[in-house]
Structure formats: C-alpha cells, structure tokens
C-alpha positions, 0 to 999 in steps of 0.5 A: 481294217479301220473303218469309219461310219459317218451317218446322223441328222435323223434316226434313218441315217443311224440305224442302217449304219449299225447294221452295216457295222455289225455285219462288217465285224462278224466278217471282219472281227478285228476291225476297229471302228469309229462312228462319227455323228452329230451332237444330237445323235450322240447320245442315241448312238452310244446306247444303241452301239452299246447294245450291239451284238457281234458273233465271232469264232470259227462257228457264227451262232446266235449262242456266241453273240456278246454285247460290246460296250463302245471303247472297251473290249470283253476278251482278246478277240472282242471288237472295238467301237469308238463313238464321237461327235462330229460338227455339222451344219444343216442347210434349210430348204424347202420344196417348192417354196418361194421367197414370198411363201417365206416372208408370208411364213412370218417371224419363224420362216426368218429364223429357221431359215435364215438365221438356221442357214447362217449357223449351218455354214459355221457348222459346216466350217467347224466340222471341215476343219475338225475332220481335217485334223483328226485326219491330218496324221496318216496314221489316224486316218481309216482304210475306208469310210462309210458316209450314211447320207445326210449333211453329217457327212458331207464335210467328212467326205470333202476331207476323205477326198483332199486325203484320197482316202476311199469313201462308200456312200449310201443313199436310201430315197428314190432321190439322191439329197444334196450331201450325197449329189456332192460327194457322188463324183469321187465316191468310190462306190455309190449304193442305193436303197431303191433301184436306180437307172443309174445302177445299170448304166454305171457300173459304180451305182450298186443297188443294195437296198436299205439295212434294217436291224435283225430285229425287223422280220416277217410276222406270221399271223399267230405272232401277230395275235400274240404281239397283240395280246402282250400290248393289251390289244384284242388280238382278233380286232385290226390294229392301226399303229400311227408315227410320225417317227421319233419326233412325230407329225403334227398333221398325223397326230392331229387326224387321230385326234379329231377321228379317234371316236369313229376309228374306235368303232372299228378299230384298235389304236396305237399312236406314237405321238413323238417327242416333240409333239406329245404335249400336244394330245396328252389329252388323248390319254381319256381314252385310254381305260385301264383296269387292273393294268389290263387295257380296256379301251383299244387305244394306246398312246405313247411319246416314243418307243424303242421297240418299234419292232414290236409295235410295227410287227403287231399292226395291221396297218400302219399309218406312217411318213415316207421316210426310205428307212421307216418304208425299208423296216415295214417292208422286211415285216411286211406291213399294209402301210398308208404313207403320208409323205412330208412334202416340204423336205428337199428334193420332195424325196419323201413324195417320190418314195410314195409314189413309186410304192403306190404305183406298184400296189404296195402302199396307199398314199395320201398327202400330208395337206389332205390329211391336214384339210380332211382327216376323214380322208385318212379315216376312210382309206383305214376303213376300207383296208380294215373291212379288207384282209384280202386287199391287206394282204395283196399289199403286205405281199407286194412291200414285202417283196421289195425287202432286201434281206442281205443289205447289211450283208452286201454293203458289208462286203463292200467296204471290206472289198473297197478297203482291200483295194479291190475293184468292186465295179468289174464283178 
C-alpha cells in the first residue's frame, strides 16, 4: 500500500495526521508513506515523524515500539516514511469584515490581504504544477491520499481528481473550510471531527472524531499533582495554563499581563506566550522567582513547549483558543476549559466550535474582543472556576465525554479499506 498524507498550514493539521500514520503502520507495517507539507511546517513534520514510534510484529506491545527516521530503514520490517515540501497558496480572508474595514486597517491590511492573496494565487498554481509532475508517472501515484484539511491539500486534491486517485478528507471544525468544501464533491469519504448533519443523511460522511497523539489521555488527580510538582508549582493550588498555540495570542497574553497580580492571589499561572508574541510580554519574567532552581512564585512563562501534554495535564483550568485539534486534545485529557475563539478566521469556525461546547456545559466561552476590551471579565471567569472544584469537575467530565479515543484507528481503517477498493458507505 502506498499512502500519501498531506497536511500543514497549522499544527492542527499536522499532529492528527501523524497519529493516523501511526495507526496505519501498526495495521500495515509495509505501507510506504509520504507526507507532503508546506515550507513553514516542513522542519516540524520531519521532527515529529522522526520521533514517531511504530509497533509491528505478531504482537503489538509497547516494548516492541521502535523509533523510525524518515527516509531510512532500521530493519527489513521497518516502515518507510518520506517527508517532502509542496507549494501551496493561502488566500487571506477575514470573517464579517467589509471592504471599508479592510481599508481602515491601513497599509498592513493592504499588504497582508491584497499582496498576500496575489502570492497565494501563485503558490496555489505552483502547487498544482508540482503535484501534477510528481504524480504524472503512474508508478509514482499513491493508492490512497489522506488530506488533513487546510490550503496545503487543495492543489493535491485537484490533481488527484484528474488522475482518479481516491482521497479521503478530514474536517476537524464544526464548519467545513474552503479547501474541504472545494474537494468534498469528489472525495471518496469525508471524515468529520464533530457531528455534521450530513453524517446521518449521507453515507459518504463519517464522524470519526479528531485524532490526537497518544500522550493526550485522562489525568488522575494524583498524576495532576505530580505534574504540578515537576513544573515547580504548588500542588495544592489551582493551576491555570494560558496558551494561544505555538504562535501565541496577543490578547490572551495581554489579559494575563494586566491581571497577573490578582490572579496570583488565588491561582498558579503558566503562560505559553508563543513564538510570535513572546518578546511582547518578556517583562512578565519578573514574576518568576527562583531559589536554587526551585520556583518560588507560582508563575512561569514559556515561549513555546514541546511537552504540551505535560503542561495541560497539570492544569486545573486551561484558557485557550478554540481550534478543533486543541479542543480534541483537551477532551482526551478531560480538562476544565475557557475558550477564547479568534473571531476573524474564515467561516468564524472557532466561535462555532466554542458555542457548541458551551451550550452543553463542556466549556466556558468569552469572545476575543471582550478579552481585549475588558481583561477583568476573563479574570472573573477564572476566579469563579478556581473557587468551585465541583463546577470544574462537571465541565471536565462533559468535555471528556466528547473525546473519541478511537479516532486515529477509525481513520486508519477507512484509509486501508478505500485503498483496497472497499465501499465503506455500505457498512
């Protein structure tokens, strides 16, 4: 079996794809896998696929898992993974923003939107050409393509249609993005991270959930206290972890900056500021007090962390954006969460993700503009939850019930079935 996986543009399109690859290789160790991603995420994909551990043999046990480096083989039965760059073009769009608003944003909007879209068009065209020539020779074509959403997969999906290569797409959010909407008609199967109306109305739609890395699993109270201690925090004090993702979120960082003195009166706080915005809040380091390598202040600031499962696992409350993959990871961990969706994204999909969970009591929601205008509103939500362990437990239980622990396994089964020509719509 030859599998092509395409994902990039954001970490939320990469980490679930790697989880699926892991499951495919467990079921079919001889699968030849290629992972195509954009230039921005190439190094990241190489790193996490290098660290990928795959079990094989008659009995798949943890002891049999062996690290695999892409492009090499460890032994005759080891899987083969190749990571390649693919050109792609992102089309910049903002939700509910008029032409007048664009103009009112000044030169930055002109550069980011107008010139950005011109560059996006050329990137998209280059991706079409690149994908065409890579798959022109029949022997180079995969048996099945897995498109994990985002603009990176659009040119590949278009060429796949041309060569009649079956492809499966996965939509994590509560509303389908532009790339997936464009590719959905010719997709063999459309897998969804949250329930869609089409899941029941059309057999081609399958609710699989969102794959997450194996490290994201429910944390006991004892384990949570242990993780707090490892990180240097008071194990008996509620811990709030605030994160805007790998790049960070300016308004979340600003809210912490303006409320940190009050927050530290009743909680411990960890802020993952993000690569893009870290320098803007570097002055918060003054709240980190250490004595002989031991944290004294119950505050820590990170630019970025490669161990988010540890940070989030230690948390009693998590304040974060409402990206689908982040929510899936927190669901698997079973956390009490406050979602601050970024409202300007295409389709306003983060707000829809947050609204769905807040309606069932699985999350608190506060809009990004509210955090910007009045950070104290976020402070009050945190204060209420910090003082109510019962409320936190109720919310975390409801969120955990949303987790689909078999998502990666189910997607792997679908990819294998489609590659073998099976019609899963009749199952």
